[in-house]
Short mmCIF file of the C-alpha atoms (twelve columns), coordinates in Angstrom:
data_MODEL
# 
_entry.id   MODEL 
# 
loop_
_atom_site.group_PDB 
_atom_site.id 
_atom_site.type_symbol 
_atom_site.label_atom_id 
_atom_site.label_alt_id 
_atom_site.label_comp_id 
_atom_site.label_asym_id 
_atom_site.label_seq_id 
_atom_site.Cartn_x 
_atom_site.Cartn_y 
_atom_site.Cartn_z 
_atom_site.pdbx_PDB_model_num 
ATOM 1   C CA . MET A 1   -117.540 72.734 6.513   1 
ATOM 2   C CA . ARG A 2   -114.738 71.204 8.759   1 
ATOM 3   C CA . ILE A 3   -114.621 67.456 9.231   1 
ATOM 4   C CA . TYR A 4   -113.177 65.431 12.929  1 
ATOM 5   C CA . SER A 5   -113.107 62.357 13.981  1 
ATOM 6   C CA . LEU A 6   -115.187 62.135 16.239  1 
ATOM 7   C CA . PRO A 7   -112.628 59.377 18.706  1 
ATOM 8   C CA . THR A 8   -109.962 60.927 18.002  1 
ATOM 9   C CA . GLY A 9   -111.315 64.848 17.516  1 
ATOM 10  C CA . THR A 10  -108.428 65.132 15.509  1 
ATOM 11  C CA . LEU A 11  -109.022 68.092 12.147  1 
ATOM 12  C CA . LEU A 12  -110.363 65.542 9.113   1 
ATOM 13  C CA . HIS A 13  -111.105 68.137 6.453   1 
ATOM 14  C CA . SER A 14  -111.162 71.575 5.963   1 
ATOM 15  C CA . LEU A 15  -113.974 73.087 2.795   1 
ATOM 16  C CA . LYS A 16  -115.428 76.243 2.022   1 
ATOM 17  C CA . PRO A 17  -118.593 74.450 0.564   1 
ATOM 18  C CA . HIS A 18  -120.924 77.719 -0.610  1 
ATOM 19  C CA . ASP A 19  -120.212 80.671 -1.231  1 
ATOM 20  C CA . THR A 20  -122.800 82.283 -0.029  1 
ATOM 21  C CA . PRO A 21  -124.025 81.416 4.278   1 
ATOM 22  C CA . VAL A 22  -125.135 77.419 4.431   1 
ATOM 23  C CA . SER A 23  -128.925 77.416 5.519   1 
ATOM 24  C CA . ALA A 24  -129.685 73.935 4.593   1 
ATOM 25  C CA . LEU A 25  -128.134 70.124 5.925   1 
ATOM 26  C CA . ASP A 26  -128.464 66.789 6.177   1 
ATOM 27  C CA . THR A 27  -126.439 63.773 5.526   1 
ATOM 28  C CA . ASP A 28  -127.575 60.240 4.343   1 
ATOM 29  C CA . ASP A 29  -128.556 56.923 5.998   1 
ATOM 30  C CA . THR A 30  -124.931 55.565 6.050   1 
ATOM 31  C CA . SER A 31  -122.982 59.183 7.578   1 
ATOM 32  C CA . THR A 32  -120.899 59.096 4.333   1 
ATOM 33  C CA . LEU A 33  -122.413 61.779 2.279   1 
ATOM 34  C CA . VAL A 34  -123.461 65.188 3.796   1 
ATOM 35  C CA . VAL A 35  -125.499 67.684 1.734   1 
ATOM 36  C CA . THR A 36  -125.359 71.369 1.705   1 
ATOM 37  C CA . GLY A 37  -127.969 74.265 0.518   1 
ATOM 38  C CA . GLY A 38  -126.997 78.164 -0.202  1 
ATOM 39  C CA . ALA A 39  -128.238 81.306 0.257   1 
ATOM 40  C CA . GLU A 40  -127.288 81.312 -3.136  1 
ATOM 41  C CA . GLY A 41  -129.566 77.896 -5.061  1 
ATOM 42  C CA . PHE A 42  -127.316 75.977 -4.952  1 
ATOM 43  C CA . VAL A 43  -127.159 72.047 -4.240  1 
ATOM 44  C CA . LYS A 44  -124.034 69.894 -3.123  1 
ATOM 45  C CA . VAL A 45  -123.008 66.579 -1.373  1 
ATOM 46  C CA . TRP A 46  -119.640 65.883 -0.388  1 
ATOM 47  C CA . ASP A 47  -117.863 62.610 0.327   1 
ATOM 48  C CA . ILE A 48  -117.448 63.523 4.464   1 
ATOM 49  C CA . GLN A 49  -114.472 60.826 4.263   1 
ATOM 50  C CA . GLY A 50  -112.970 61.724 0.854   1 
ATOM 51  C CA . GLY A 51  -113.407 65.237 1.937   1 
ATOM 52  C CA . PHE A 52  -114.270 66.299 -1.607  1 
ATOM 53  C CA . MET A 53  -117.665 67.203 -3.874  1 
ATOM 54  C CA . THR A 54  -119.859 65.133 -5.446  1 
ATOM 55  C CA . HIS A 55  -122.490 66.053 -7.505  1 
ATOM 56  C CA . THR A 56  -123.451 70.216 -7.400  1 
ATOM 57  C CA . PHE A 57  -127.119 70.745 -8.763  1 
ATOM 58  C CA . LYS A 58  -128.236 74.004 -9.664  1 
ATOM 59  C CA . GLY A 59  -132.128 74.465 -10.517 1 
ATOM 60  C CA . HIS A 60  -133.250 76.532 -7.448  1 
ATOM 61  C CA . GLY A 61  -133.511 80.323 -7.581  1 
ATOM 62  C CA . GLY A 62  -132.999 81.375 -3.970  1 
ATOM 63  C CA . LEU A 63  -131.890 80.656 -0.536  1 
ATOM 64  C CA . ILE A 64  -132.039 77.106 0.102   1 
ATOM 65  C CA . SER A 65  -134.840 75.994 2.761   1 
ATOM 66  C CA . ALA A 66  -134.566 71.457 2.939   1 
ATOM 67  C CA . LEU A 67  -132.559 68.964 2.273   1 
ATOM 68  C CA . LYS A 68  -133.314 65.143 2.753   1 
ATOM 69  C CA . PHE A 69  -131.418 61.848 0.878   1 
ATOM 70  C CA . TRP A 70  -133.729 58.895 0.665   1 
ATOM 71  C CA . GLY A 71  -133.275 55.928 -1.253  1 
ATOM 72  C CA . LYS A 72  -133.666 52.242 -2.053  1 
ATOM 73  C CA . GLY A 73  -132.270 49.125 -4.484  1 
ATOM 74  C CA . GLY A 74  -129.940 51.068 -5.865  1 
ATOM 75  C CA . LYS A 75  -132.239 54.308 -6.891  1 
ATOM 76  C CA . TRP A 76  -130.578 57.556 -4.663  1 
ATOM 77  C CA . ARG A 77  -132.919 61.048 -4.739  1 
ATOM 78  C CA . LEU A 78  -132.532 63.610 -2.620  1 
ATOM 79  C CA . ALA A 79  -134.966 66.033 -2.517  1 
ATOM 80  C CA . SER A 80  -134.996 70.136 -1.956  1 
ATOM 81  C CA . GLY A 81  -136.836 72.974 -1.005  1 
ATOM 82  C CA . SER A 82  -136.005 76.653 -1.644  1 
ATOM 83  C CA . GLU A 83  -137.784 79.951 -0.997  1 
ATOM 84  C CA . ASP A 84  -138.617 80.026 -5.011  1 
ATOM 85  C CA . CYS A 85  -141.420 77.571 -3.453  1 
ATOM 86  C CA . LYS A 86  -139.652 74.486 -6.436  1 
ATOM 87  C CA . ILE A 87  -139.128 71.285 -4.179  1 
ATOM 88  C CA . ARG A 88  -136.981 69.251 -7.331  1 
ATOM 89  C CA . ILE A 89  -136.157 65.636 -6.444  1 
ATOM 90  C CA . TRP A 90  -132.475 64.941 -7.759  1 
ATOM 91  C CA . ASP A 91  -131.212 61.787 -8.880  1 
ATOM 92  C CA . LEU A 92  -127.833 60.743 -7.231  1 
ATOM 93  C CA . ILE A 93  -127.286 58.481 -10.313 1 
ATOM 94  C CA . LYS A 94  -127.775 59.921 -12.727 1 
ATOM 95  C CA . LYS A 95  -126.976 63.271 -11.608 1 
ATOM 96  C CA . ARG A 96  -129.873 65.152 -12.481 1 
ATOM 97  C CA . TYR A 97  -133.184 66.485 -10.798 1 
ATOM 98  C CA . SER A 98  -136.448 63.553 -11.776 1 
ATOM 99  C CA . ILE A 99  -138.683 65.730 -10.776 1 
ATOM 100 C CA . GLN A 100 -139.954 69.148 -9.984  1 
ATOM 101 C CA . ARG A 101 -143.655 69.951 -7.472  1 
ATOM 102 C CA . ARG A 102 -144.406 73.204 -7.570  1 
ATOM 103 C CA . GLN A 103 -145.935 74.508 -4.160  1 
ATOM 104 C CA . TRP A 104 -148.856 76.427 -4.299  1 
# 
């Protein structure tokens, strides 16, 4: 994953987010965080300006197929879905999943 400065085109950071292919990606509303999901089932959150990982979430049994940030009032969450037919809601403050739903 490469992060560039858009006004200048300068490469800011070069990162290897996963050992397997990245299968899903989303950015938060402030464009300060990016989340990646890999084929190995891990979800990783990155600080875009700093170029470092802030969270690693493990809990899916397969390829991550969907990711979405949302939050309000100091409660920041991240939803992830995978081919194991589970949707997990991760609490970014507590750094763990808060809700798990099984898709039928």
